[in-house]
N, C-alpha and C positions, 0 to 999 in steps of 0.2 A: 464566120471569121472571129478569131479571138480578139479581145479588146487589147491585150498586151502579149508580147512574146513570152513564151514560158517553156519550161522543161517539166519532166515528171518529178524532178526534185522540188521545183517551185510549187507544184500541186501539193506535195507533201508538206512544204513549209506553210502554205495557206491553210491546209487541213489542220495541221498541228496548232496553228495560231487561232483559228476560229473555235477549235475545241477548248483551248486554254482560256480564251477571253469571253466565250459566250455560250458554252455548253448548257448552262442553266437557263438560257433564253430560247432553247429549242432551235428548230430548223431555220425559222425566219430570222431569229436573232443572230445565228451563225452566218447566215447569208449576208446580213447587213454588215457585220464586222468584215467579212471577206470582200464586200463591195468597197469598203474604205481602203483596204489594202490595194486593190486594183486601181482605184481612183488615184491614190498617191503615186503609183508607177506611171500613170498616164499624165498626171498634172505636171506641168513644167513651169512652176511658179512658187512663190513663197518659200516655205521650208523644204520643198520637194524638187528644187531645180536640179539637184545632183543625184537623184534617185531615179534610175530608169528601169531597174529590174525588180522582180519580186524579192529576191534576196537583199538588195539594197534597202527596199522598204522595210523588211522584217528586222534587219539588223542596223537600221539607222540610229545613230547616236546624236542626241541633241542636249546641250547643256551638261555633258558628261554622263548621261544616262541613256539607255536604250529608249526608243520612242514607245515601245510596247512593254508594259510592265511584266507580261508573261515571259519575256526573254530573260529579264533579270531574275525573276523569282523562280521560273522554270519548272516547278513541279509537274504541271500538266503539259507545258510546251515541249519539254524534252522527251516525252513519251513517243511511241510509234504513231504514225498516222493511221486513222481508222478508215474503212471503206465508205462509211456514210459521209464523213467530212471531205474525203477526196472527191466524192460526187458533187458535194456543195461547192468545193473549190473550182471544179471544172465548170459548174454553172456560172459562177461569178466571173470567171475568166472569159467565158463565151458571150454572155449576154445579160445575165440577171442584174436588174437594177430596180429598186423600189424605194419610195419615200419612207422614212426620212433619210436614208443613207444614199440615195440616188446620186447626189453630187457631193456628199460629205467627204471632207478630208480628215476630220477629227471626230472622235467620240470619247466618252468616258462614262464611268459609273460613279455618280456622286453619292455622298452620304445623305443628301437631302433632294430638294427640287433641282431641276435643271436650271442653271443660270441663263440669262438672256444672251450672253456672249461667252465665248471661251477663247482666250488669247485674242480678244478683239474681233472674233468671227461670229457671225449671227447664228443663233439657234435655228436648226432646221426642223427638229421634232425629236420625239422620244419613242423608243420601242422598249417596253418593259423597263429594265433598270438603266439602259444606256441612252445618253443624250448625244445627239448628232449635230455637227456644225459644218456649214458650208462656207466657202470663202466669200468675203465681202464682194458686192457687186463690182464688176470691172477690174478685179484684181487677179483673176485667174481663169481666163476664157478656156484654157485647156481642160479644166475640171469639168466643163459642161459638154464635152464631146461625147 
């Protein structure tokens, strides 16, 4: 059973996003970014109360900017989805979850070390260049489903 309702267009959106955001981090790095996308669609809390679909997550605007830098800069995101990333997108929709992205709702690639918090949310761990952050305890039970 899928973690979130989706269409083939949603699979392509995730595939394009994980390629754009994490192709340099290999298969596991792309899966982790995809997991954050699915986590946001499932979470009904914090910045993600009004995002229920994959499309909502990918094109969410916060503070006047898209939440994902790749949507704004676009060079990799706006290319066609590739078969490898489509398979990875299907994996995260179905079941794939692994620390440090398992319950993460945020990630970013800093110029230095991962800070202990990101927008007041605790550091969950790092995979290659990306730092992952989970919601503070007792603020988002739906993220832990």
